[in-house]
C-alpha positions, -999 to 999 in steps of 0.1 A, spaced: 201 -160 191 181 -127 189 200 -107 215 238 -110 221 256 -101 253 292 -90 255 313 -72 281 338 -46 270 358 -39 302 334 -22 325 305 -18 300 281 -46 290 266 -44 255 233 -60 247 228 -62 209 194 -70 195 199 -93 165 166 -103 149 169 -94 111 158 -75 92 149 -47 116 155 -63 150 117 -67 157 109 -70 194 96 -105 193 94 -128 223 129 -142 220 144 -107 216 126 -95 246 139 -124 267 174 -118 253 173 -82 265 161 -90 300 185 -119 303 214 -97 293 202 -70 317 201 -95 346 237 -106 338 249 -70 337 233 -61 370 247 -92 387 283 -86 374 302 -63 398 327 -56 371 300 -40 349 294 -3 357 271 7 328 252 -9 300 247 -1 262 217 -14 242 220 -13 205 209 -32 173 228 -53 149 228 -48 111 206 -21 95 185 -10 125 184 -2 162 149 -16 162 119 -13 140 94 -22 168 70 -51 170 79 -83 152 53 -86 125 57 -124 124 40 -124 159 11 -101 150 -20 -114 167 -3 -144 183 0 -152 220 38 -145 217 31 -109 210 20 -103 246 38 -131 264 59 -120 294 82 -103 293 61 -81 271 75 -48 259 60 -28 288 78 -52 312 111 -49 294 109 -11 296 101 -12 333 131 -34 338 153 -9 320 140 20 341 145 0 373 182 -9 365 205 3 392 232 7 366 229 34 338 217 22 305 225 40 272 205 33 240 229 35 210 204 43 182 212 41 145 195 36 111 159 29 123 144 35 157 107 32 153 76 22 172 84 -2 201 121 4 192 118 41 200 97 33 231 124 9 243 151 37 239 128 61 258 129 37 287 167 39 289 184 64 311 204 80 282 203 80 244 230 86 218 221 86 181 239 83 149 232 109 122 207 98 97 186 77 121 149 75 112 129 82 143 92 75 143 61 62 161 42 48 131 15 29 149 -12 52 136 -5 36 101 -18 3 116 -49 20 131 -33 21 166 -16 44 190 18 37 205 11 11 232 43 10 253 45 46 266 52 65 234 24 90 239 35 96 275 73 98 270 78 114 236 60 147 246 83 148 277 115 148 256 104 167 224 76 189 236 39 183 230 36 198 195 65 181 179 56 148 196 19 150 186 28 158 150 51 127 149 25 104 166 -5 116 145 14 114 111 35 83 119 62 98 96 99 93 103 121 123 112 159 123 109 178 123 142 199 153 134 167 175 128 153 165 161 187 171 178 186 207 166 153 214 184 157 239 213 152 221 247 150 186 232 158 158 257 154 129 233 192 126 226 218 132 253 245 131 226 248 128 188 275 104 175 300 121 151 291 95 124 273 61 121 306 43 120 317 60 153 285 51 172 297 19 189 329 34 202 313 67 212 284 49 230 310 29 251 328 61 260 295 79 269 284 49 290 317 51 309 312 88 314 278 84 331 288 52 351 287 70 384 258 94 378 231 93 404 202 95 406 196 80 371 174 102 349 140 88 339 119 102 311 88 95 332 100 122 357 101 150 331 71 174 328 46 174 299 26 205 293 14 230 266 10 267 273 -24 268 256 -37 236 272 -73 228 263 -74 253 234 -44 237 217 -58 202 220 -92 212 207 -75 229 177 -54 197 171 -86 176 173 -103 197 147 -73 195 123 -71 157 128 -108 151 123 -107 168 89 -77 147 77 -85 112 92 -120 104 78 -130 68 85 -100 62 109 -104 66 147 -67 63 156 -54 98 148 -80 114 171 -72 89 198 -35 100 195 -46 135 205 -65 121 235 -35 102 247 -10 130 243 -34 153 261 -35 128 289 3 131 292 -3 167 302 -32 161 326 -26 127 343 1 113 366 25 92 345 12 58 356 -24 68 351 -15 82 316 1 48 308 -30 30 318 -51 53 297 -28 48 267 -31 10 271 -68 12 273 -70 32 240 -45 9 223 -64 -23 233 -97 -8 221 -83 2 188 -67 -32 183 -102 -47 179 -116 -21 155 -122 -32 119 -102 -2 107 -71 -14 126 -76 -49 114 -78 -36 78 -46 -16 81 -27 -44 97 -40 -67 70 -27 -43 44 7 -41 61 11 -79 60 -5 -83 26 19 -58 10 49 -78 22 33 -111 12 25 -99 -23 62 -93 -30 70 -130 -24 64 -155 -51 61 -191 -36 84 -209 -61 108 -180 -68 134 -179 -40 146 -145 -28 181 -153 -39 171 -160 -75 196 -143 -98 183 -112 -115 189 -96 -149 205 -62 -149 181 -34 -160 201 -3 -169 180 10 -198 143 7 -207 124 12 -240 87 21 -242 66 15 -273 38 40 -276 39 77 -265 2 80 -256 -12 86 -221 -2 52 -209 32 50 -226 42 85 -213 31 76 -178 51 44 -178 81 62 -191 78 88 -163 81 60 -136 115 50 -149 127 86 -154 117 94 -118 139 64 -107 169 77 -127 167 50 -154 172 61 -191 141 56 -214 139 54 -252 103 60 -264 92 47 -298 62 58 -320 53 53 -356 48 90 -364 68 121 -353 35 140 -344 26 112 -319 61 114 -304 59 152 -301 25 150 -284 38 124 -260 69 145 -251 47 176 -246 24 156 -222 54 144 -201 68 180 -200 34 193 -190 31 168 -161 66 177 -148 60 214 -152 28 211 -132 49 195 -104 74 223 -107 47 250 -102 34 232 -71 69 230 -57 68 192 -57 98 190 -81 130 211 -83 143 225 -116 175 204 -115 155 172 -110 132 181 -139 162 187 -161 179 154 -151 147 135 -158 141 150 -192 178 144 -201 172 107 -195 144 105 -222 152 100 -259 128 92 -287 129 73 -320 107 61 -349 130 31 -356 127 -3 -338 164 -9 -344 173 20 -319 157 -2 -291 180 -32 -297 202 -26 -266 175 -19 -240 174 -44 -211 136 -41 -207 110 -31 -233 74 -24 -225 47 -21 -252 18 2 -245 0 0 -279 -37 -4 -288 -54 -33 -269 -59 -56 -299 -42 -89 -304 -33 -83 -341 -15 -50 -331 3 -68 -302 14 -96 -326 31 -71 -350 49 -54 -321 62 -86 -305 73 -102 -338 93 -71 -345 108 -70 -309 118 -107 -312 137 -98 -344 156 -67 -330 160 -70 -292 193 -84 -278 193 -118 -262 183 -117 -225 162 -85 -229 128 -87 -211 98 -82 -234 68 -69 -214 32 -62 -225 11 -36 -208 -21 -55 -218 -50 -52 -194 -70 -82 -205 -53 -101 -234 -36 -136 -232 1 -131 -223 8 -167 -234 -5 -160 -268 16 -128 -270 47 -148 -259 40 -173 -287 47 -145 -312 83 -147 -302 110 -174 -301 118 -165 -265 86 -170 -244 108 -173 -213 116 -136 -217 79 -124 -220 59 -111 -191 29 -89 -185 34 -55 -168 -1 -41 -164 2 -5 -153 -29 14 -141 -39 48 -154 -25 74 -148 6 52 -148 29 78 -132 5 81 -102 -13 48 -95 7 24 -72 -6 -9 -86 14 -30 -111 -1 -64 -120 28 -87 -130 13 -113 -153 33 -145 -153 31 -165 -185 33 -203 -186 69 -201 -198 80 -168 -181 115 -174 -165 119 -173 -128 148 -148 -132 124 -126 -152 99 -127 -124 125 -119 -98 138 -90 -119 105 -73 -126 95 -76 -90 127 -58 -80 122 -32 -108 86 -26 -94 101 -17 -60 126 6 -77 99 26 -94 78 26 -62 50 3 -74 31 -23 -54 35 -54 -76 10 -82 -74 15 -114 -94 -13 -128 -116 -16 -159 -137 -29 -157 -172 -67 -154 -177 -90 -129 -194 -86 -97 -174 -61 -111 -149 -71 -103 -113 -84 -67 -113 -103 -65 -146 -116 -101 -144 -133 -90 -111 -144 -55 -123 -163 -71 -151 -186 -88 -126 -189 -56 -106 -198 -37 -138 -224 -63 -148 -241 -59 -115 -241 -21 -119 -259 -26 -152 -285 -50 -138 -292 -25 -111 -300 1 -137 -324 -23 -155 -342 -30 -122 -348 6 -111 -317 23 -99 -301 54 -115 -264 59 -121 -264 86 -94 -279 63 -68 -255 35 -75 -225 58 -75 -237 76 -43 -243 43 -24 -209 28 -32 -190 61 -26 -208 64 8 -194 29 15 -160 44 9 -151 38 -28 -132 67 -43 -156 66 -73 -187 47 -82 -189 24 -113 -205 50 -136 -182 79 -127 -153 55 -131 -166 44 -166 -168 81 -176 -132 87 -164 -117 56 -181 -137 59 -213 -169 39 -219 -157 29 -253 -130 8 -237 -156 -14 -219 -177 -15 -251 -147 -29 -271 -141 -56 -244 -178 -65 -244 -178 -69 -282 -148 -92 -280 -163 -112 -252 -197 -115 -270 -178 -136 -296 -158 -156 -270 -186 -161 -245 -219 -156 -262 -239 -169 -232 -226 -142 -208 -255 -119 -197 -251 -81 -197 -274 -51 -194 -276 -34 -228 -277 1 -212 -239 6 -215 -239 -4 -252 -268 20 -258 -249 48 -241 -219 42 -264 -241 40 -295 -250 76 -286 -213 85 -287 -213 92 -249 -178 79 -241 -173 99 -209 -152 129 -199 -132 129 -231 -163 136 -251 -180 158 -225 -208 133 -221 -211 98 -207 -233 85 -179 -232 121 -168 -229 155 -185 -196 175 -182 -189 212 -187 -157 221 -206 -126 222 -184 -145 207 -154 -147 172 -141 -179 176 -121 -204 148 -129 -238 164 -137 -268 140 -137 -281 136 -173 -318 137 -180 -311 122 -214 -294 92 -199 -321 86 -173 -347 88 -201 -326 63 -221 -326 39 -191 -364 43 -186 -371 36 -223 -348 5 -222 -368 -8 -192 -400 -3 -211 -386 -22 -241 -378 -51 -217 -412 -49 -200 -396 -43 -166 -415 -24 -139 -388 -5 -119 -386 -12 -82 -371 7 -52 -336 -6 -46 -319 1 -12 -284 14 -9 -276 -18 12 -286 -40 -18 -265 -19 -42 -234 -22 -20 -238 -59 -13 -243 -68 -50 -214 -48 -61 -189 -58 -34 -200 -95 -31 -197 -98 -69 -160 -89 -64 -157 -114 -35 -172 -143 -54 -151 -138 -85 -121 -132 -62 -127 -166 -46 -128 -182 -81 -95 -165 -89 -77 -179 -58 -92 -214 -65 -80 -212 -101 -45 -203 -90 -45 -170 -108 -38 -153 -75 -15 -170 -49 -35 -157 -19 -67 -138 -11 -47 -110 3 -31 -104 -31 -67 -96 -44 -71 -71 -16 -38 -54 -26 -50 -51 -62 -83 -35 -51 -68 -12 -25 -40 1 -47 -56 0 -81 -94 2 -79 -102 27 -51 -116 1 -27 -119 18 7 -87 15 27 -105 13 61 -123 -18 49 -91 -37 40 -101 -50 5 -130 -71 -7 -118 -104 7 -110 -90 42 -143 -72 41 -161 -105 34 -142 -120 64 -154 -92 86 -190 -95 75 -187 -133 79 -185 -157 50 -217 -175 61 -236 -141 58 -220 -134 24 -232 -168 11 -267 -162 25 -269 -129 7 -258 -145 -26 -285 -171 -22 -310 -142 -20 -296 -127 -52 -300 -160 -70 -338 -156 -67 -337 -123 -85 -352 -129 -120 -334 -100 -136 -299 -111 -123 -276 -139 -135 -284 -167 -111 -255 -189 -123 -230 -162 -112 -244 -161 -77 -236 -197 -72 -209 -194 -45 -174 -202 -57 -164 -236 -43 -137 -221 -21 -161 -195 -6 -188 -222 0 -163 -245 17 -148 -218 40 -183 -206 49 -194 -242 57 -163 -247 79 -167 -214 97 -134 -202 83 -122 -170 66 -100 -161 36 -74 -147 59 
């Protein structure tokens, strides 16, 4: 049952009960209208309370019904709200915990509202590329004023009920409950107090206006345009709220619905809705049930105090978890500590961190030069040099000193986690936790599951990821896991494009115009070109037949490792990160073409984007087929949160779906004819070929 009906004397209570957030799915909507009909038909009932069971009033639409016929089946949310408004008996919304999206719109359709302190109030539809679609843009300005309502609708961010209740002239809440625990009783009492009130107040009858009218909305539009590049929904929010001040209520509702429906079919909204669902899917491991027992993680050890180790440590300090950091030399520890302090002090100066929080975090950090001091940690993460011999020494030592049941994690970005686990007598305790640089900023965490990694270890690290505010995506073991295995193909294509006639600037410009945060050559300079060079040298031994452009190796032979050396694919001025095109590099590329006997050709931006992005898609399809990733959407999560793929395009796999897999395969067949490229790579992955032939998509 997703809505319960009970009568308490002369008050009927309809309780939404659709865990976890009382989503307004079809069965819940039917339950509300059925309860309403019973209450209206019962002469003993004088007033009605609507509330939510558990930890929410209502979080809005039921994501399980996204895109299905049930989402709009009658009674749809608009019909439910009209039924509430039309009730001859007063209806009180008793709001607590979460009242968001359709849940808030439902409450705005009731005659009265009482809220518990601490309730999160929001219309977050803009985060899905939409505007509120059940009257939110028409009703919220009428109860909170245009400016507050528009700020909430454009940002989608939640505001606490007690803050809104303090607003002069607000009509959102008729009463605030004294405490969350007292809400139920106080809602019943309030419902009895308004039982005889007539006429019943309706939000639709309140005025909506702004003293500056057109000038205010033009200002709002200009502000929103600058902040919402690539996304149409925020500007449409302004249009809809403006309509609330200019149109009759029902005409405004029709206009809101028209905008909502049009946005629903935009690629940007599809991308954001895909991201919303994909993020939740990524947290679920098919063969690890949600009730799998977890290990307790009270203390963490980090081996290595370099950039990565320090960044990893900060994640745990931020979450209030004590960290012990180990290095081989005191100078290295001192440098690492200084970097962590500098990062926190920068946040202090910007007002992002308060002094007491800074002091608390630093107090949780201790350092050591002795492995024995780590023995009681519940989780240890190594962040040492990316070389198997170095990892072997670390894990043999950890196996010797760590307590039974401790989780031993490697931050490796490409190496074989099963091989690393074999250096211990407890492979079930070993897992890959691949953080992305800078580790204290980047959201992505690749959780690499070894062949023998325990299910309880997987459940534990996924929970820990949530605690330190990371988006965790599970990968199987292979060279490079998900992200770096794919980026290798992307980088190979970037190199071939240089051989054929493009410049680093043209390639970067084309892919950045497509929406990437950074092109492949600027990214190489930021990460350090020597890292890719070391990986290519290792792979040359393991995969001697793999084709690469030699330009990147030639660059490294010149000592141009990127920003850290002041020179890479671009030149850099001291203290600045601006990438300045390098005549020396362009000459090096031209000379290399001459050596190979290549006549450069004009390459279009479209070809650059297709070769780079479709290389990700094809390798991604192999990764899903190989079982390295559980689902295509996991690959999108990796690229959206760790590699700067444009959010409004929804990740490489969804982008391929939007282009059409048939069209992707046709483009790949054209690339196979290119004599300078690797024709064998452009053979479509079996999964991609099959889906394209069947007219299906990854999603």
